[in-house]
N, C-alpha and C positions, 0 to 999 in steps of 0.2 A: 779304580787306581790303576793305570795305568802296568803293566809289565813285559818285560821284556821275552821271548822265547825261546829259543835253541833248540838245536837239533842240530846233528853231525856227530858226534860220537861217538866213540865202539874203542873197539880189538883190536888191533890191526899188528902183524909182525912189523922187524926192523927195516928198514929201507920199503913201508909203503908210504899211500896215504889217507889222508882223507879232509873233507870238509866242511868244517862249522861255519852253519847261520845264524842269525841272529835278527829278530822284530819285536816291533811292537809289538804286545795284545791287540791295543789299540789309537786313534789317531791322537798323533802328538805335531809340536809346529818343529825343524827339523834342529839337527843335532850339529848341534858346534863341533862336539870330538863324538867318533865312535870307535870303540876300544875291544883288546883280550885281553885280558891277563886270565894267568894258570896258577894253581896253588897247585903245591904234591905234599902229600904227607911230613908233619914236621918244618913243613917251612911256611913262609910268609908270601901271601902273595904277592904275586910280581909283573909289568906290564910285558907283553908278547910282544902288542905290535898296536898302534893307536893312526886313525886317517883320522883328516881335520878337514873341515869346509870346503878351503882353501886349496884342497888335495894334497899341503904338504905329510907325508907323513914318516912313524917313526918307528923301526927294530929291535929291541931284544938284542945283544952282540948273538947271542945263543942261539937265534933263529937266521937270523941273516943269510940270505941263500937259500934256504927250503922253505922258509913262507911268505904268504902275500896276503894283505889285507886289501879288498875291493870296497867299498861300494854303490849302492844300487842306493841315489836319492830318490827316484820317482815311486820305488818299492819301500823305505825309509829302510832298508836291509843293510847290513854290514855281513862279509865272508870273510871266510878267514882260511885258504887252503893252505897243507902241513904235506910239501914232500917231505922224501926223503929219512923218513921216524924215526928215533931212537928211543931206546928204553929209560932217559931220562926226561925226556918230551913229558913221560908220566904225568898226569894231575886233571885236577879240577879246571875246566876252561870254562873261565863268568866273562859274558859283553860288561858294557859298559856302555850308555847313550847321554852324555851332558850337555848339557846348551849353557855359555856362559853373560846369554844376554837376557832381556825377558822377554817370554816365565821360562825363571829358571828353572834349572832341573837337573838328576844327577839317577837315572833310573841304572839295573843292574839285573844281571840273570838271575837265573837259579841254579847256573851248575849244569855243565856235564861233561861227564867221564872220560877222556882221553884213557887207554891204557896201550903202551905200544911193550909188546909179548910175545916172545916164539912161543 
């Protein structure tokens, strides 16, 4: 069973930066879309950003201009560069790989904690 392995979370002061990475534990066919979601305590999981195989990118309004999503197709890895972090960015961040053509799949990472606090 393939798992997505995330790294890069941690504690950072407001205004600081973090870079999250996510890659599968095994070999998989390239994803149609890779994305980052987050879930804060007491709130529903929400989309942060996603990037499609054709290059289209979507960002949540709350992170536009501060976060950048990118993918390395050769390494089958997705990144999330987070700058100008705010306390309201505190959440567990999950990566997601999904493929909408055969072979279909929809994989989630285990989550990595991001805490923005002074």
